[in-house]
C-alpha positions as CSV (number, residue, x, y, z in Angstrom):
1,M,35.5,21.1,12.1
2,A,33.0,23.9,12.2
3,L,31.6,25.7,15.3
4,S,28.5,24.0,16.6
5,R,25.6,25.7,18.3
6,P,25.3,25.8,22.1
7,P,24.5,22.3,23.5
8,S,20.9,21.7,24.6
9,D,21.7,21.8,28.3
10,F,23.7,25.0,28.0
11,A,21.3,27.1,30.0
12,Q,21.9,24.7,33.0
13,R,25.7,24.7,32.7
14,R,27.6,26.7,35.3
15,L,29.6,29.5,33.8
16,R,32.9,30.7,35.2
17,L,32.4,34.4,35.6
18,V,35.6,36.6,35.8
19,Q,36.0,40.3,36.5
20,V,36.7,42.7,33.6
21,P,39.9,44.7,34.1
22,H,39.4,48.3,35.1
23,T,41.0,49.5,31.8
24,L,40.2,48.2,28.3
25,F,41.3,49.5,24.8
26,R,39.0,50.3,21.9
27,L,39.7,51.8,18.5
28,S,36.8,53.8,17.1
29,K,36.5,55.7,13.8
30,R,36.9,59.4,14.4
31,R,33.7,60.2,12.6
32,H,31.6,58.4,15.3
33,P,30.2,60.6,18.0
34,S,31.1,58.1,20.8
35,P,33.4,55.0,21.1
36,L,30.7,53.4,23.3
37,F,28.8,51.7,20.5
38,W,26.6,48.7,21.4
39,G,26.1,47.1,18.0
40,K,23.3,44.8,17.0
41,E,23.8,44.7,13.3
42,G,25.3,41.2,13.1
43,R,28.5,42.4,11.5
44,Y,30.8,40.9,14.1
45,R,31.3,37.8,16.2
46,F,28.7,38.0,19.0
47,D,26.3,40.8,18.0
48,S,23.1,40.1,16.0
49,P,19.8,41.8,15.3
50,G,17.9,39.1,17.2
51,A,20.0,39.4,20.3
52,P,18.4,40.9,23.5
53,F,21.4,43.3,23.9
54,G,23.9,45.1,21.7
55,V,27.6,44.3,22.1
56,L,30.6,46.6,22.7
57,Y,33.9,45.1,21.7
58,A,37.2,45.9,23.5
59,A,40.6,44.5,24.0
60,S,42.8,44.1,27.1
61,S,45.7,45.7,25.3
62,L,46.5,48.2,22.6
63,E,48.1,45.4,20.5
64,G,44.9,43.4,20.8
65,A,42.8,46.4,19.7
66,I,45.1,47.0,16.7
67,L,45.0,43.4,15.7
68,E,41.2,43.1,15.9
69,T,40.7,46.2,13.8
70,F,43.4,45.8,11.2
71,G,44.7,42.3,11.4
72,D,42.7,40.8,8.6
73,R,44.3,43.3,6.2
74,W,47.7,41.9,6.9
75,F,47.2,38.4,5.6
76,D,48.1,39.3,2.1
77,T,50.0,42.5,2.6
78,R,52.2,43.7,5.4
79,Y,51.2,47.4,5.3
80,L,48.7,49.8,6.7
81,S,47.7,53.1,5.1
82,R,48.5,56.1,7.2
83,V,45.2,57.7,6.1
84,V,43.3,54.7,7.4
85,A,45.2,54.6,10.7
86,Q,44.6,58.3,11.2
87,S,40.9,57.8,10.8
88,Y,40.8,56.0,14.1
89,N,41.1,57.2,17.7
90,L,42.3,55.0,20.5
91,H,40.1,55.1,23.6
92,R,40.7,53.8,27.1
93,L,37.5,52.4,28.5
94,R,37.2,52.6,32.3
95,V,35.2,49.9,34.0
96,R,34.1,51.7,37.2
97,S,32.7,48.8,39.2
98,A,32.9,45.0,39.1
99,A,31.6,43.7,35.8
100,K,31.5,39.9,35.5
101,V,31.8,38.1,32.1
102,A,31.7,34.5,31.0
103,D,35.2,33.1,30.6
104,S,35.6,31.2,27.3
105,T,39.4,30.9,27.5
106,G,41.5,27.8,28.0
107,A,39.8,24.8,29.6
108,Q,36.5,26.8,29.9
109,L,35.8,26.1,26.3
110,V,35.2,22.4,27.1
111,Q,33.1,23.3,30.1
112,L,30.9,25.5,27.8
113,G,30.6,22.7,25.3
114,T,32.6,24.2,22.5
115,D,36.2,24.7,21.2
116,S,38.5,27.4,19.8
117,N,36.1,27.9,16.8
118,L,34.1,30.1,19.2
119,F,36.7,32.8,18.7
120,A,38.3,31.6,15.4
121,T,35.4,30.9,13.1
122,T,34.4,33.5,10.5
123,D,30.9,31.9,10.3
124,Y,29.4,34.6,12.5
125,A,25.9,33.0,12.4
126,E,27.2,30.3,14.7
127,S,29.2,32.5,17.1
128,Q,26.2,34.9,17.2
129,A,24.0,32.0,18.4
130,W,26.5,31.6,21.3
131,G,26.3,35.4,22.0
132,I,22.5,35.1,22.4
133,A,22.8,31.9,24.5
134,L,25.2,33.7,26.9
135,M,23.0,36.8,27.0
136,Q,20.0,34.6,28.0
137,H,21.9,32.4,30.5
138,S,20.4,32.5,34.0
139,M,23.8,33.6,35.5
140,A,23.4,36.8,33.5
141,P,27.0,37.4,32.4
142,E,27.8,41.0,31.4
143,G,29.8,39.8,28.4
144,I,32.3,37.3,27.2
145,L,36.1,37.0,27.7
146,Y,37.6,35.3,24.7
147,H,41.0,34.7,22.9
148,S,42.0,37.0,20.1
149,R,41.7,35.1,16.8
150,K,44.9,36.7,15.5
151,N,47.0,36.1,18.7
152,P,45.5,33.6,21.2
153,D,47.8,35.0,23.9
154,L,45.7,38.2,23.9
155,K,42.3,38.6,25.4
156,N,39.2,40.4,24.0
157,F,35.9,41.3,25.6
158,A,32.4,41.4,24.1
159,L,30.4,43.4,26.6
160,F,26.6,43.1,26.6
161,G,24.5,46.3,26.6
162,R,22.6,45.5,29.8
163,K,21.5,48.7,31.5
164,E,23.7,48.0,34.6
165,T,26.7,47.2,32.4
166,K,26.4,50.4,30.3
167,A,26.3,52.4,33.6
168,K,29.7,50.9,34.6
169,I,31.7,51.9,31.5
170,T,33.1,55.3,30.4
171,A,35.5,56.3,27.7
172,D,38.2,58.9,27.6
173,K,38.1,61.5,24.8
174,G,40.7,59.4,23.0
175,V,43.9,60.2,21.0
176,N,44.5,59.8,17.3
177,L,46.0,56.3,16.9
178,V,49.1,57.4,15.0
179,Q,49.8,59.9,17.8
180,H,49.9,57.2,20.5
181,P,53.5,56.6,21.5
182,D,53.2,52.8,21.4
183,F,51.5,52.6,18.0
184,F,54.7,52.5,15.9
185,L,56.4,50.1,18.3
186,I,53.5,47.7,18.0
187,I,53.2,47.7,14.2
188,D,57.0,47.4,14.0
189,Q,56.9,44.3,16.2
190,L,54.1,42.9,14.0
191,D,56.3,43.6,10.9
192,V,53.8,46.0,9.4
193,D,54.8,49.1,7.4
194,L,52.8,52.3,7.6
195,V,52.5,53.8,4.1
């Protein structure tokens, strides 16, 4: 079953807003001047050129950030190039004051009028329609909390580039991914070789 568009009464539905943790994780290519990139290109799940705000993606854990960045490469092969891994920095994002996002995990999917396809589909045109609907919702969520497609036990965040939300988020200067002490432990647990 494919992901359907938001229901006609979506704007009137009450959202469950939850607070974003004070620390999030994000991988960013080293060549980028800042890890705080609020995309509107339509390349990912909830961002799109027609959306009122750009989207910054982050994970609640280092494992989640690694899976979201590299996980699709591991369906056919169980390795990651050291050169590719070294081209990324790991950043900790600090959320300085309360940011509230729409919860789309667990039973909240039914309340929203959708199902797990919201975070599992690769038909981004449909999930991007949800992103726009949430950005335009009267409760003004600052983003979306959703399950990781590659491990539903992990949580991800799509933060909307509202002016007040951008002001709440800072990033550290980052560390090269392969220099992080937990990187090798995580890829070993995921049964991925670094070559």
